[in-house]
N, C-alpha and C positions, 0 to 999 in steps of 0.2 A: 379109412385107409390112411395110415400115418404118412406125414410129409417128410421126405428125406432132404436133409440139408444139402445144399449145393456145395460141393468141395471148393469150387472156385470162389464162391462168396465167402466161405470161411477163411480161405487164404488171404483174401483182400482185407477182411476184418482184422485178422491177426497182424498183417503188415501195418494197417492204419493205427492199431492200438500201440504197436511198438514205436512207431514214429512219434505219436503224441506223448508217450511216456518219456522218450528220450528228450524231446523238446522241453517237457516240464522239468526234467532234472537239470538241464543246462540253463534254464531261465533263472535269473537272480531272484533273491528272496523277496524283494519288494514287488515283483511282478506275479507272484503266485496267486494273488487274489484277483488277477485280471481274468474275468469270466469270458472275455472275447479273444482269448489267446489263440483259439483255433482259427481266427480270421487273419492272424499275423503270420508272415512267412518265418520259417525257422532261421536261426542265426547262421551265418556263413561260417563254416569251419575251415580255418586255414590249412592248406596242404603243405606238407614238407616242413622244413625248419625255416621260419621267417627270419629275415635280417633283424639285427638288434633294434634298428630304428623303427621298423615295421612292428616289432613286438611291443615297443614302448607306446606306439600310437594305438595299438589294439587294446593295451591295458588301460590307457586313458579313456578310450571309448567305452569300455566295459565298466569303468569305475562309476558307481552311483553318484549322482550330484549331491553336493553338500547340503542343500536345502530340501532333502527328500522327506523330512519329518512333517508333522501336522502343523507346526508353529508357522504361521504365515509371515512373520516378520523376521525370520532368521536371515541375517545379512549374507549377501553373496561374497565369495572370497575376493572377487575383483573390485568390490565396492568398499572394502575395508581400507582405512587410511594407511598409507605406507608407514613403516616404522621410522620413528624420528632418530636420526643419526646424532650421536653426541658430538657437540662442538669441540674442536681441537683446542686444547689449552693454549691461550695466547701468551707470548713472552711478556714479561713485565715491562711497562713503559719506561723508556729512558728518562732520567731526571732532566728537567728543563729549567736551567737557571737563567737569571736575567742579568745582563751586563748593562751597567748604567754609564752615562756620560759625565756625571759629576756626583758629588756627595749630596747636593741639594735634590737632584733627580731621584737618588736612591731613597731619600727621606720623604719625598712629597707624597701626601695622601696617607701616611702611616701614622697611627696613633702613637706607636712607640718606634721612633726611627732607629736605624742600626747604630750601634755604638762604635764599631770599628770598620774601617774602609781599607781595602787593598787596591792600590793603584798599579795597573799594568801598563808599562810604557814600551814602545818598540815597533817592530815591523809586522809583516803578515803572520809570522809565527807567534808573535805576542798577542795578536788578535784572537788566534785560535786557542792560545793558552788562557786568555781571559775567559773565553766561553767554557773551557774545561774546568777552570776554577769555580766559575759560577755553578756549573752542574755538580761539582763535588761538594760545594757548600750549601746545597739546597736544604739539608736538615737544619742548618744554622743561619738561614737567610734573614731571620729576624734580628740577628746580632751582627752578622758580617755581610758586607756588600762589596761587590767587585766593580771597580770603576776602570773603564777602558779609555786610554788615550794613545791610539796607535795610528801609524801611517804605513801602508803596505810597502811602498818603495822608500825606505829610509834606512839609516844606519848610524854608526858613530861618526862617520865623516860628515862634513858640513853640507854636502850636496847629496841629494836634492833637498833634504830637510835638515835644518840646523836645530838639533835638539837642545843645544845650549840656550838658544833664544826661546824655545818652547817650554823649558822646564818651569820657570816661575809661575806661569798661568796654570800649567798642568798640576803642580803641587797645590796651588791655592784653591783650585776648584775641587780637588779630590780630598784634601785634608787627610792624607793617608796615615794609617798606623804602620803599614809596611808598603814598600815600593818594590815592584818586580820589574826588572829591565831585561828585555830580550831583543838584542840588536846584533847585527853583524853579517847576516846572510847576503846582504847586497853590497858589502864593503870591499869585495875583491875587484877593485878597479884602480887604475893608476892614480897616484897622488902627486900633485904638482910640487916640484922641488927646485925652486929658482927658475931657471930657464929650461929645465928638463923635467921629466916625469919619472918617478920611481915606479917600477912595475910591481904588481902584487907579489907578496911573500918573498921579495928579495930582502937582503940585509938592510938596505936603506929604507925600503918600504916598511919593514917591521918596526924600525926605529921611529919613523914619522907616525905610523898608525898607533903605536904604543903611547906616544905623547898625546895624541888626540883622545884616546880612551881615558888617559889619566885626567884630562881636563873635564870630560863629561862626568866621570866618577867623583871628582872633587866637588863639582857643582851639585851633584846629587847628595853627597854627604852633608853639604852645607844646608841644603833645603829640606831633605827628606828624612834624614835620620836612619831608620832601619831599612836596609837595601839588600836585595838578592839579585845577583846577575846570573842569568840562565845561559848555559852553553848552547851551542848549535847542535842540532840533531843530524844524523846521516841522511843522505838523499840517494836516489836511485842511480844518478850519474856517478860512476866510480871515481873519476878524476876530481869532480867537484866535491865529493864526499871526503877525499883525501885532503883537499885544501881546507875544508871546514875543520878537519881534525887538527891541522896546523894552526888555524885561526883560534881554535879553542885553547891551545897552549898559550898563545899570546894573551888572551882574555884571562885565563886562569892566573897567570903571573901578575898581570896588572891589578886584578881584583885582590890578590894577596897583598900587593904593595899598599893598596888603599885600605886594608883591614876589613874588607867586606866579605860577604858569603857568596860562594860560587856553587851553583846547582848544576851538576853534571847529569844530563838526560840521555847521553849517547847509548848507554847499555840497554835502555828500554826499547830500542828500535833496531837492534841487530840480533842476528841469530847466534848460535853457539860458536860459529866460526868467525864471528865479527863482521859478517856481511849484512848489507841493507835488508830489512825485513818489512814487507808491505802488510803481511798478515801475521798475527801473533796473539799471545795471551793479553786480554784486556784486564781492567781492574776488577771486573766481576768474575774473573776466572774462566771465561769463555774465550775461545779463539775467534777473533773478529778481524775485520779489515781495519787497519790503522792508518793507511795512507791512500790518497787518491791515485789515479792512474798516471798523473803527471810526475809522480815520484817525489814530490816536494810537500804538498799540502797534507794536512792531517784530517782524517774523518772525525766525526763527533766522538767516537770511541777513542781515536788516537789523541784527540785533544784532552780527554779525561785522563789518559795515561800520561800525557805530557805534564798535566797538572799534578799527578800523583807524585812525581819526583821533586816537586817544588813545595808541595803542601806541608811536608814535615817541617821545613824551615819556617814557613809562614806561621804555622801553629805555635812554634816555639817563640817567635817574635811577638805574636799577638798576646801570648801569655805573659811575656815580659812587659808589654805595654800596659797590661792590666785594664784595658778598655779605655785608657786615657789617650789623648792625642799625643803622637810622638813629638818629642822636643825637636825644635828646628835644627839644633846642632848637638852632637853628642858631647858628653862631659869630657873635657880635655884631660881630666885626671883618671878617667876610667879606661883609657887605652882603646884598642880596637873593639869593634862590636863583640860583646861577650855572649856566648851561648848560655842556655840555661844550665845550671849546675847539676847535670845528670851523671850517673855513674858511667864511666867509659867515654865521656865527652872529651874532645881534644883540649889541651891546655891553651889558654889565650891570655892576652894582657901581658904582664911581666913574665909569666911562666912560659910564654910561647916563644918559639924560635922566630927570628925576623922574617924568614922565608916561609913560615907555616901558612897554609891556605885552609880556610874554613870551608871545606868541601862538604856538600850534603852527604851524610853517611847513608842516606836512603838509596843512592844511585845503584851501587853494586849489590847490596844485600836485598833491596826490594826487587831487583831484576831476577835474583835467584828465587825469591818467593813467588813471583808471577810466572816464571818459566817452569821451574822444577818443583815448586811447593816445598822448598828446603828452608826451614826457619833459620834466622841468623844465629850465629853462635852466642851463647850467653856471655854477659859481661860481668866481671867481678863487682858485686855490690848491687846489681840490678835485680828486678823482681824475678827474672827467670834464672837466677844463679842459685842453685841448690847445694853448693858446696858447704862443707861443715868443717870448722866452725864458721859462722857468718863473719864478714869483715867487721873489724872493730871490736869483736868479742874477745874478752880476756881468755887465755887458755885455761882449761880446767886444771885445777890443782891435782897433783899426783896423790893417790890414796896413801894414807899413812902406813908405814911399814909395821908389821907385827913382830 
């Protein structure tokens, strides 16, 4: 007698087969060779629309591990070394020049000693100028050495430091080819005038101060030869800055009378409106801090810019000296200090006007180059003059008529 299948058993068998087939289809590929899958519970199926954060967590849980292959030494993702970050390019190091106390100190220990020495005399600004010159002359340090003889609290006036008494030893120890003088920032003080005192920048004070400047410059001409007098730079204090501008006019006139060179540095430290500037273009073309917070001292970049306005005259004088020691006294027949015979150079000597001042031509033009990138105008006969015909050339003959 045939056995009839139990309908309830068939139904249960169909349900069990459907569940197993569904679980097998939902199972990832790597688990289809798992022969004991029927002992594992089916995966939970989320209901509704899960939140984005929950959906991301579920995807990470269902993602197969990275080392699911047969190779046992496959590295784990969290054990891989972190990617190396490229180091940021560092700014080029600032040149570091050396300032010496004497010519002997600059020559000590060198197989070939420097052949030319630049002596910097003066106050605190002169000390920073000396460092700026040393930084600027780093490429030529084997030939040119900067010698510093400065006192922060000093000036043309005899107190607190009498430079007339210091000059002989300063010149003898430096043996300078060029002497740079930067004085005056501490000179705005009363001057004794008999039983009274003349107040700064009054008519009487200007007269007495001018005589004292004349004495110092005359002593310098007698002992040093080639001399550059550096003007004062503006400061943050507006009233003091105005007084410095007036003092510059006195120095400029006295330097002209002595036939020396006056280097104007004012334009390099003011903005387009003529106001004090603590930050501005440096000699490397970058905008840098030029003055400290006290509004008086120069930063290292400011010192290099200060030297920039003096270096052109120094180079000219060093070229004139030809590497030899400057003569103690200038030739009496040669007239005032003569600049190199370059096209566009101001007339000097017999051709110069009595009140002409040999002011550094780099002050205004170099300021435009640093601030605006505007090249100075070409000078007739100079290398940047492309006019035709060139100077000195004979005019072309007219073509013959036919």
